[in-house]
DRENVEX-305780 format. One record per residue: residue in one letter; x, y, z of N, C-alpha, C, O in turn. Coordinates in Angstrom, 3 decimals, padded with zeros to 6 digits. Layout:
N
A; X; Y; Z; X; Y; Z; X; Y; Z; X; Y; Z
...
***
This chain:
103
M; 000.436; -001.102; -000.142; 000.081; 000.241; 000.187; 001.065; 001.185; -000.114; 000.917; 002.121; -000.899
K; 002.043; 000.930; 000.504; 002.942; 002.069; 000.892; 003.224; 002.405; -000.513; 002.782; 003.489; -000.895
I; 003.672; 001.907; -001.091; 004.345; 001.654; -002.716; 003.420; 002.574; -003.593; 003.852; 003.523; -004.248
V; 002.035; 002.175; -003.534; 000.937; 002.678; -004.152; 000.637; 004.203; -003.943; 000.093; 004.961; -004.745
K; 001.070; 004.462; -002.799; 000.983; 005.863; -002.341; 002.139; 006.831; -002.973; 001.981; 007.907; -003.548
L; 003.318; 006.143; -002.700; 004.381; 006.707; -003.363; 004.429; 006.829; -004.748; 004.733; 007.946; -005.166
A; 004.207; 005.967; -005.550; 004.145; 005.988; -006.984; 002.927; 007.216; -007.264; 003.132; 008.106; -008.090
A; 001.750; 007.141; -006.532; 000.716; 008.049; -006.548; 001.753; 009.671; -006.583; 001.868; 010.583; -007.400
G; 002.230; 009.431; -005.501; 002.863; 010.978; -005.225; 003.819; 011.143; -006.386; 003.834; 012.256; -006.911
F; 004.411; 010.452; -006.741; 005.642; 010.696; -008.000; 004.893; 011.018; -009.202; 005.462; 011.778; -009.985
A; 003.606; 010.552; -009.546; 003.027; 010.923; -010.780; 002.295; 012.429; -010.344; 002.463; 013.450; -011.011
V; 001.622; 012.379; -009.347; 001.004; 013.806; -009.468; 002.450; 014.972; -009.387; 002.449; 015.898; -010.198
G; 003.319; 014.882; -008.648; 004.466; 015.542; -008.517; 004.911; 015.876; -009.948; 004.916; 017.047; -010.328
Y; 005.270; 014.908; -010.713; 005.340; 015.011; -012.271; 004.493; 015.760; -012.987; 004.852; 016.734; -013.649
V; 003.502; 015.410; -012.907; 002.521; 016.070; -013.552; 002.532; 017.384; -013.086; 002.942; 017.998; -014.071
L; 002.395; 017.961; -012.460; 002.642; 019.257; -011.411; 003.456; 020.194; -011.389; 003.314; 021.411; -011.268
G; 004.610; 019.326; -011.558; 006.076; 019.867; -011.387; 007.028; 020.328; -012.961; 007.922; 021.141; -013.197
S; 006.186; 019.213; -013.874; 007.262; 019.028; -014.758; 006.449; 020.032; -015.785; 005.278; 020.400; -015.689
R; 007.769; 020.482; -017.156; 007.205; 021.700; -018.070; 006.548; 020.440; -019.039; 006.110; 020.978; -020.056
A; 006.374; 019.290; -019.075; 005.804; 018.849; -020.246; 004.579; 019.090; -020.729; 004.231; 019.193; -021.906
G; 003.695; 019.207; -019.354; 002.424; 019.612; -019.809; 001.627; 018.803; -019.957; 001.854; 017.698; -019.465
R; 000.342; 019.034; -020.710; -000.560; 017.961; -021.275; -000.254; 016.646; -021.702; -000.635; 015.565; -021.253
D; 000.405; 016.886; -022.525; 000.732; 015.536; -022.771; 001.384; 014.375; -021.792; 001.200; 013.247; -022.251
A; 002.078; 014.407; -020.593; 002.568; 013.885; -020.130; 001.726; 013.354; -019.022; 002.042; 012.396; -018.317
Y; 000.573; 014.087; -018.919; -000.929; 014.183; -018.097; -001.501; 013.141; -018.648; -001.541; 012.103; -017.986
E; -002.071; 013.173; -019.972; -002.710; 012.162; -020.612; -002.137; 010.792; -020.728; -002.759; 009.730; -020.717
K; -000.656; 011.010; -020.859; 000.044; 009.590; -021.000; -000.258; 008.942; -019.206; -000.705; 007.802; -019.086
I; -000.032; 009.590; -018.248; -000.202; 009.272; -017.071; -001.490; 008.763; -016.715; -001.608; 007.693; -016.116
A; -002.460; 009.473; -017.051; -003.893; 009.100; -017.295; -004.266; 007.906; -017.935; -004.946; 007.076; -017.332
A; -003.884; 007.724; -019.124; -003.974; 006.679; -020.059; -003.804; 005.541; -019.298; -004.700; 004.717; -019.118
N; -002.331; 005.437; -018.696; -001.607; 004.519; -017.953; -002.243; 004.294; -016.865; -002.190; 003.068; -016.767
A; -002.888; 004.742; -015.862; -003.908; 004.729; -014.911; -004.973; 004.122; -015.247; -005.233; 003.172; -014.508
R; -005.563; 004.270; -015.932; -006.494; 003.912; -016.296; -006.586; 002.516; -017.060; -007.495; 001.738; -016.771
Q; -005.631; 002.199; -018.048; -005.384; 000.655; -018.464; -005.041; 000.016; -017.367; -005.189; -001.206; -017.336
L; -004.458; 000.788; -016.125; -003.750; -000.270; -014.795; -005.015; -000.792; -013.881; -005.183; -001.890; -013.350
R; -005.886; 000.438; -013.886; -007.652; 000.036; -013.367; -008.593; -001.030; -013.770; -009.184; -001.840; -013.056
E; -008.616; -000.892; -014.904; -009.037; -002.172; -015.852; -008.378; -003.383; -016.095; -008.832; -004.148; -016.947
H; -007.252; -003.694; -015.391; -006.376; -005.047; -015.793; -007.178; -006.114; -014.716; -007.588; -005.878; -013.580
P; -007.224; -007.043; -015.304; -008.148; -007.846; -014.647; -007.614; -008.477; -013.281; -008.381; -008.888; -012.410
T; -005.750; -008.526; -013.148; -005.547; -008.623; -011.842; -005.811; -007.493; -010.914; -006.295; -007.664; -009.795
V; -005.599; -006.746; -011.228; -006.120; -005.270; -009.962; -007.278; -005.651; -010.096; -007.638; -005.958; -008.960
R; -008.215; -005.849; -010.894; -009.600; -006.114; -010.514; -010.267; -007.040; -009.186; -011.029; -006.944; -008.224
Q; -009.359; -008.011; -009.922; -009.361; -009.324; -008.598; -009.177; -009.037; -007.236; -009.780; -009.619; -006.334
A; -007.973; -007.741; -007.008; -007.667; -007.653; -006.244; -008.544; -006.158; -005.461; -008.491; -005.669; -004.333
Q; -009.048; -005.927; -006.283; -009.828; -004.724; -005.209; -011.364; -005.689; -004.938; -012.011; -005.340; -003.951
E; -011.829; -006.649; -005.625; -013.080; -007.268; -005.319; -012.594; -007.968; -003.706; -013.294; -007.834; -002.702
K; -010.904; -008.922; -003.732; -010.884; -009.284; -002.716; -010.812; -008.570; -001.875; -011.249; -008.890; -000.770
A; -010.171; -007.217; -002.122; -009.964; -006.064; -000.831; -011.144; -005.952; -000.127; -011.256; -005.960; 001.099
T; -012.186; -005.827; -001.105; -013.672; -005.107; -000.964; -013.973; -006.283; 000.281; -014.266; -005.989; 001.440
V; -013.858; -007.368; -000.139; -014.851; -008.845; 000.572; -014.020; -008.523; 001.839; -014.602; -008.133; 002.851
A; -012.699; -008.673; 001.812; -012.205; -008.757; 003.113; -012.503; -007.235; 003.965; -012.884; -007.278; 005.135
L; -012.351; -006.295; 003.463; -012.969; -005.425; 004.714; -014.371; -005.354; 004.790; -014.698; -004.977; 005.916
S; -015.218; -005.537; 004.144; -016.637; -005.855; 004.438; -016.947; -006.510; 005.687; -017.644; -006.118; 006.623
S; -015.993; -008.092; 005.449; -015.979; -008.776; 006.423; -015.216; -008.908; 007.833; -015.535; -009.511; 008.858
G; -014.123; -008.146; 007.523; -013.584; -007.565; 008.724; -014.208; -006.370; 009.611; -013.933; -006.195; 010.798
T; -015.273; -005.413; 008.692; -015.786; -004.236; 009.834; -016.908; -005.313; 010.240; -017.045; -005.216; 011.459
D; -017.577; -006.081; 009.839; -018.512; -007.227; 010.280; -018.232; -007.631; 011.635; -019.007; -007.506; 012.583
A; -016.637; -008.308; 011.674; -016.196; -008.729; 013.115; -016.288; -007.692; 013.963; -016.959; -007.652; 014.994
V; -015.344; -006.537; 013.341; -015.411; -005.547; 014.231; -016.352; -004.936; 015.277; -016.343; -004.916; 016.508
T; -017.165; -004.446; 014.333; -018.787; -004.128; 014.885; -019.082; -005.045; 016.043; -019.321; -004.604; 017.168
A; -019.055; -006.684; 015.668; -019.694; -007.660; 016.591; -018.933; -007.248; 017.811; -019.645; -006.830; 018.724
K; -017.522; -007.275; 018.052; -016.736; -006.976; 018.965; -017.218; -005.993; 019.914; -017.366; -006.132; 021.128
L; -017.535; -004.559; 018.886; -017.722; -003.601; 019.566; -018.745; -003.438; 020.554; -018.828; -002.970; 021.690
H; -019.747; -004.177; 019.436; -020.812; -004.127; 020.294; -021.110; -005.164; 021.293; -022.281; -005.180; 021.675
Q; -020.144; -006.218; 021.909; -019.908; -007.054; 022.880; -019.384; -006.338; 024.029; -019.836; -006.445; 025.169
A; -018.197; -005.441; 023.605; -017.687; -004.869; 024.494; -018.218; -003.776; 025.206; -017.903; -003.477; 026.358
A; -019.243; -003.034; 024.310; -020.346; -001.732; 024.629; -021.491; -003.079; 025.810; -021.969; -002.712; 026.883
V; -021.662; -004.340; 025.320; -022.770; -004.911; 026.278; -021.739; -005.150; 027.713; -022.244; -004.864; 028.798
D; -020.551; -005.584; 027.685; -019.886; -006.203; 028.870; -019.476; -004.844; 029.913; -019.167; -004.877; 031.104
T; -019.592; -003.735; 029.046; -019.086; -002.728; 030.189; -020.268; -001.536; 030.323; -020.094; -000.318; 030.375
T; -021.362; -002.192; 030.356; -022.389; -001.358; 030.376; -022.957; -001.547; 031.880; -023.067; -002.674; 032.362
P; -023.280; -000.486; 032.527; -023.620; -000.376; 033.957; -024.753; -001.486; 034.303; -025.493; -001.768; 033.361
G; -024.985; -002.157; 035.546; -025.592; -002.970; 035.641; -025.515; -003.939; 037.032; -025.116; -003.203; 037.935
P; -025.640; -004.680; 037.310; -025.802; -005.748; 038.246; -023.938; -006.182; 038.586; -022.958; -006.238; 037.843
S; -024.000; -006.257; 039.051; -022.294; -006.945; 039.590; -022.311; -008.255; 039.100; -021.153; -008.595; 038.861
T; -023.193; -009.222; 038.821; -022.759; -010.452; 038.246; -023.636; -010.553; 036.848; -024.667; -009.924; 036.608
S; -023.048; -011.389; 036.090; -023.945; -011.702; 034.652; -024.783; -012.542; 035.093; -025.124; -012.822; 036.242
A; -025.183; -013.038; 033.801; -025.988; -013.954; 033.798; -025.607; -015.248; 034.337; -026.302; -015.947; 035.074
T; -024.832; -015.418; 034.048; -023.945; -016.915; 034.469; -023.837; -016.895; 036.304; -023.277; -017.799; 036.925
G; -024.176; -016.266; 036.651; -024.291; -015.973; 038.390; -022.497; -015.539; 038.901; -021.969; -015.473; 040.012
K; -022.015; -015.330; 037.626; -020.173; -014.996; 038.120; -020.055; -013.478; 037.859; -020.554; -012.910; 036.887
A; -019.315; -012.867; 038.868; -019.014; -011.956; 039.231; -018.174; -011.283; 038.105; -017.021; -011.688; 037.955
R; -018.733; -010.108; 037.151; -018.029; -009.714; 036.324; -017.004; -008.664; 037.003; -017.042; -008.050; 038.069
P; -016.142; -008.709; 036.023; -014.515; -007.684; 036.537; -014.845; -005.993; 036.724; -015.649; -005.545; 035.905
A; -014.366; -005.163; 037.592; -014.587; -004.097; 037.765; -014.021; -003.033; 036.614; -012.827; -002.746; 036.709
P; -014.795; -002.421; 035.523; -013.956; -001.605; 034.521; -012.772; -000.661; 035.238; -012.739; -000.161; 036.362
K; -011.867; -000.623; 034.193; -010.625; -000.212; 034.573; -010.794; 000.925; 034.765; -011.657; 001.412; 034.035
K; -010.042; 002.011; 035.888; -010.125; 003.100; 036.345; -009.085; 003.939; 035.587; -008.184; 003.193; 035.204
T; -008.869; 005.284; 035.211; -008.106; 005.823; 034.842; -007.488; 007.020; 035.477; -008.361; 007.888; 035.490
A; -006.801; 007.302; 035.811; -006.537; 008.662; 036.705; -006.233; 009.739; 035.370; -005.786; 009.456; 034.258
V; -006.615; 010.958; 035.875; -006.842; 011.948; 035.408; -005.523; 012.894; 036.007; -005.321; 012.781; 037.215
I; -004.963; 013.466; 035.529; -003.656; 014.233; 035.952; -003.900; 015.633; 035.367; -004.060; 015.756; 034.153
T; -003.925; 016.395; 035.963; -004.315; 018.106; 035.708; -003.078; 018.692; 035.624; -002.250; 018.086; 036.305
P; -002.584; 019.776; 034.962; -001.140; 020.325; 035.185; -001.287; 021.405; 036.307; -002.412; 021.903; 036.326
V; -000.588; 021.792; 037.063; -000.771; 022.699; 037.976; 000.332; 024.111; 037.926; 001.451; 024.026; 037.421
E; -000.070; 025.052; 038.380; 000.540; 026.364; 037.855; 001.411; 026.422; 038.966; 000.846; 026.104; 040.013
S; 003.110; 026.851; 039.127; 003.539; 026.541; 040.253; 003.924; 027.922; 040.467; 004.174; 028.638; 039.497
A; 003.982; 028.289; 041.472; 004.412; 029.750; 042.365; 003.393; 031.044; 041.174; 003.780; 032.164; 040.840
G; 002.357; 030.502; 040.868; 001.411; 031.860; 039.829; 002.321; 031.879; 038.654; 002.102; 032.912; 038.021
Q; 003.431; 031.022; 037.999; 003.582; 030.986; 037.006; 002.900; 030.062; 035.967; 002.824; 028.870; 036.264
P; 002.362; 030.508; 034.699; 001.183; 029.674; 033.799; 002.172; 028.452; 033.270; 003.384; 028.593; 033.111
L; 001.516; 027.364; 033.054; 002.468; 026.535; 032.209; 002.504; 026.798; 030.653; 001.695; 027.484; 030.028
I; 003.769; 026.014; 030.065; 003.828; 026.483; 028.608; 003.681; 025.257; 027.997; 003.673; 025.177; 026.768
***
């Protein structure tokens, strides 16, 4: 993925920074369209779409379960086992020293 971003950055930089003008832009755009239409690239796009959609379903389910597990309620679950207490985090606030504001 980093390579694709790097290549896109170089292409944009070339088009915007070169004096070749419209011809260079047209060549790059034609190559990009040809690459986008390539069967291997299409298959990769479809696989990525399926992987992302199944991944988001799994993440959504985990987030939902985490939200259900941390909702306030009785200290025991439906099975009768005690639920662990949620972790508490300390909040540290800056204090002015001798009237001097902190920067």
